[in-house]
ROPALUM-672697 format. One line per 5 residues: number of its first residue (from 1); their letters; for each residue z, x, y of C-alpha. Coordinates in steps of 0.5 Angstrom, whole numbers, plus 2048, in hexadecimal, padded with zeros to 3 digits. Example, Ala and Ser with C-alpha at 12.3 -4.5 7.8 and 13.67 -1.06 7.14 Angstrom:
<atoms>
1 = AS = 810:819:7F7  80E:81B:7FE;
</atoms>
This chain:
<atoms>
1 = MRRGP = 8BA:8A8:849  8BE:8AF:84C  8BA:8B5:849  8BB:8BD:84B  8C0:8C2:848;
6 = LAIDF = 8C6:8BE:849  8C4:8B8:846  8C5:8BC:83F  8CC:8BE:83C  8CA:8C6:83B;
11 = ADLWR = 8D2:8C6:838  8D0:8C1:833  8C9:8C5:831  8CE:8CC:831  8D2:8C8:82C;
16 = EGMKD = 8CD:8C5:827  8CA:8CC:828  8D0:8CE:824  8CE:8CA:81E  8CB:8CE:818;
21 = WTGKL = 8C4:8CB:816  8C8:8C6:811  8CB:8C3:818  8D2:8C5:817  8D6:8CB:81A;
26 = PERMV = 8D7:8D1:815  8DE:8D2:813  8DF:8D8:817  8DE:8D4:81D  8E4:8CF:81C;
31 = DDSLE = 8E8:8D4:818  8EC:8D8:81B  8EF:8DC:815  8E8:8DD:812  8E6:8E0:81A;
36 = EAFWA = 8EC:8E5:819  8EA:8E7:812  8E3:8E8:815  8E6:8ED:81A  8EB:8F1:816;
41 = QSMAK = 8E6:8F2:811  8E1:8F5:817  8E6:8F9:81A  8E9:8FC:814  8E1:8FF:813;
46 = KQAGK = 8E1:901:81A  8E1:908:81D  8E6:908:822  8E3:908:829  8DC:907:826;
51 = TDPYA = 8D8:902:82A  8D1:8FF:829  8CB:904:82C  8C8:8FF:830  8CF:8FD:834;
56 = DEIFA = 8CE:903:839  8C8:900:83C  8CB:8F9:83C  8D1:8FC:840  8CD:900:845;
61 = VLSKH = 8CC:8F9:848  8D2:8F6:846  8D6:8FC:84A  8D2:8FA:850  8D7:8F5:851;
66 = IALHH = 8DD:8F8:84F  8E1:8FD:855  8E7:902:854  8EC:8FD:857  8EA:8F7:852;
71 = HVAEI = 8EF:8F4:84E  8EA:8F2:849  8EB:8ED:843  8E6:8ED:83D  8E6:8E7:838;
76 = GPGWG = 8E4:8E9:830  8E3:8F0:831  8E2:8F1:82A  8E1:8F9:828  8E1:8FB:830;
81 = NYTFP = 8DA:8FC:831  8DC:8FA:838  8E4:8FB:838  8E4:902:837  8DF:904:83E;
86 = TLETA = 8E2:8FE:842  8E8:902:841  8E6:908:844  8E2:904:84A  8E8:8FF:84C;
91 = QHVTC = 8EF:900:84D  8F2:8FB:848  8EF:8F7:842  8F2:8F1:83F  8EE:8F0:838;
96 = IDSSE = 8EF:8E8:835  8ED:8E7:82F  8EF:8E2:829  8EF:8E8:824  8F5:8EB:822;
101 = AVLSY = 8F0:8F1:81F  8EC:8F2:824  8F2:8F3:829  8F6:8F8:824  8F0:8FB:823;
106 = LQMCC = 8EE:8FC:82B  8F6:8FE:82C  8F5:904:827  8EF:906:82A  8F2:906:831;
111 = GEMLL = 8F7:90A:82F  8F2:90F:82B  8EE:910:832  8F4:911:837  8F2:90A:83A;
116 = DNADF = 8F9:907:83D  8F6:902:842  8F5:8FB:83D  8F9:8F6:83B  8F7:8F1:834;
121 = VHAKW = 8F9:8EA:834  8F8:8E6:82E  8F5:8E0:830  8EF:8DB:830  8EC:8DC:837;
126 = ESYDV = 8EB:8D4:837  8F2:8D2:836  8F5:8D8:839  8FA:8D7:83E  8F8:8DC:843;
131 = PKTYD = 8FD:8DF:847  8F9:8E2:84D  8F3:8E3:850  8EE:8E9:84E  8E9:8EC:853;
136 = VIFGV = 8E4:8EC:84E  8E4:8E8:847  8DE:8EA:842  8DC:8E9:83B  8D7:8EB:837;
141 = NCFYR = 8D4:8E7:831  8DB:8E4:830  8D9:8DC:831  8D7:8DB:82A  8DC:8D7:828;
146 = MLDIK = 8DE:8D4:82E  8DD:8CC:82D  8E0:8CB:834  8DB:8CF:837  8DB:8CC:83E;
151 = ETLER = 8E2:8CC:83F  8E2:8D3:83C  8DD:8D5:842  8E2:8D0:847  8E8:8D4:845;
156 = MNQFA = 8E3:8DB:847  8E2:8D8:84D  8E8:8D6:84F  8EC:8DC:84E  8E7:8E1:850;
161 = TEKAI = 8E8:8E3:857  8E1:8E7:858  8DD:8E7:852  8DC:8E4:84C  8D7:8E6:847;
166 = IGMTS = 8D4:8E4:841  8D1:8E9:83B  8CC:8E6:836  8C6:8EA:832  8C0:8E6:831;
171 = GPIQP = 8B9:8E6:82F  8B4:8E7:82D  8B5:8E5:825  8B2:8EB:821  8AB:8EA:821;
176 = HYLAL = 8A9:8E9:81A  8AC:8E3:81A  8A7:8E0:81F  8A2:8E3:81B  8A5:8DF:815;
181 = ERMGY = 8A5:8D9:819  89E:8D9:81B  89D:8DA:813  8A0:8D2:812  8A7:8D4:811;
186 = TIKHP = 8AD:8D1:814  8B1:8D6:818  8B9:8D6:81A  8B8:8D7:821  8BF:8D9:825;
191 = RRDYI = 8C2:8D2:827  8C6:8D5:82D  8C4:8DA:833  8C6:8DC:839  8C2:8D7:83D;
196 = DLVNI = 8C7:8D2:83A  8CC:8D5:83E  8C9:8D6:844  8C7:8CE:844  8CE:8CC:843;
201 = LYGMG = 8D0:8D1:849  8CA:8CD:84D  8CD:8C6:84A  8D4:8C8:84D  8D1:8CA:855;
206 = IFASV = 8D1:8D2:853  8CA:8D5:854  8CB:8DC:850  8C7:8E2:850  8C4:8E4:84A;
211 = ELVPL = 8C2:8EB:848  8BE:8ED:842  8C0:8F4:83F  8BA:8F6:83A  8BD:8F9:834;
216 = KRTYV = 8B9:8FC:82D  8BD:8FC:826  8BA:900:820  8BC:8FC:819  8BC:902:814;
221 = YDTLD = 8BB:901:80C  8BC:905:807  8B6:901:802  8B1:8FD:803  8B4:8F7:800;
226 = ELLQK = 8BA:8F7:804  8B7:8F7:80A  8B2:8F1:807  8B9:8EE:805  8BD:8EF:80C;
231 = QSVKA = 8B6:8EC:810  8B6:8E5:80C  8BC:8E2:80E  8B9:8DD:813  8B4:8D9:80F;
236 = LDKPF = 8B7:8D2:80F  8B3:8CD:80B  8B0:8D2:805  8B1:8D9:804  8AB:8DE:806;
241 = TREDL = 8A7:8E1:800  8A7:8E8:800  8A0:8E9:802  8A1:8E5:808  8A6:8E9:80A;
246 = LTALT = 8A4:8F0:809  89E:8ED:80D  8A1:8EA:813  8A6:8F1:813  8A1:8F6:812;
251 = PFIEE = 89F:8F7:81A  8A6:8F7:81B  8A9:8FD:816  8A8:904:814  8AB:909:80F;
256 = VDGKW = 8AE:90F:812  8B1:914:80D  8B2:910:808  8B5:90A:80B  8B2:904:80F;
261 = HYPHD = 8B2:903:816  8B2:8FC:81A  8B2:8FD:821  8B3:8F7:825  8B4:8F5:82D;
266 = FHAAL = 8B9:8F0:830  8BD:8EF:835  8C4:8EE:838  8C5:8E9:83D  8CB:8EA:843;
271 = ISWIP = 8CC:8E3:846  8D1:8E5:84C  8D3:8E0:852  8D8:8E1:858  8DE:8DC:856;
276 = QN = 8DD:8D4:859  8E4:8D2:85A;
</atoms>
């Protein structure tokens, strides 16, 4: 019997990991109208041009692959964490997204920021009739709805001429959940991670490079009860008791000026490769 990584269909594992803990695909995964409603609501609340604090550290690594002469395609730009700095780094950026709300928001921001070297395509990357090649194609945290992940990566490989790059934030899981697991609770661990994409590429004959970027996020809550409620969502078989949850959380939280802070160290993985056409 053949053994080793190529004997495993990692694309199937990715699709299986898209299912929830009841074995079903969440509605947002398969219903485009629900996904559009989610992004429309998110964009309505977003301060124009505001990006996530940790995005700067990720872009510092991503930018090593982007030059002033590059024509870049960004898949799933969201609220522009990497779009806006890329527009200041590359010659031209094509933003490809399945959400009209996302693209309208980005167009508005680019107008306000006087950035005129972008164009916008309303399409799903995995089915988009790509009209040309790009020097660099990248996407960060945009692959969560892509069932045909292997085809998605093949298309990145096909239409990038110099570099294809995948970004994905990763673990470890918040440490109090590991403490709860040691107490006997069953925890909902992440069902997909960046290593799945590395393995899919490996099965395609692509030896990708991986750069891990250490990051820190501090969750801030107005009350202890809010903290307990927000940090108890990964119980699988039975709810945590308040006593056990407090015991697990206490080493990691602190009260600062009347609010509760929970710092969490995590990572971003940047997977890059030279296209193998």
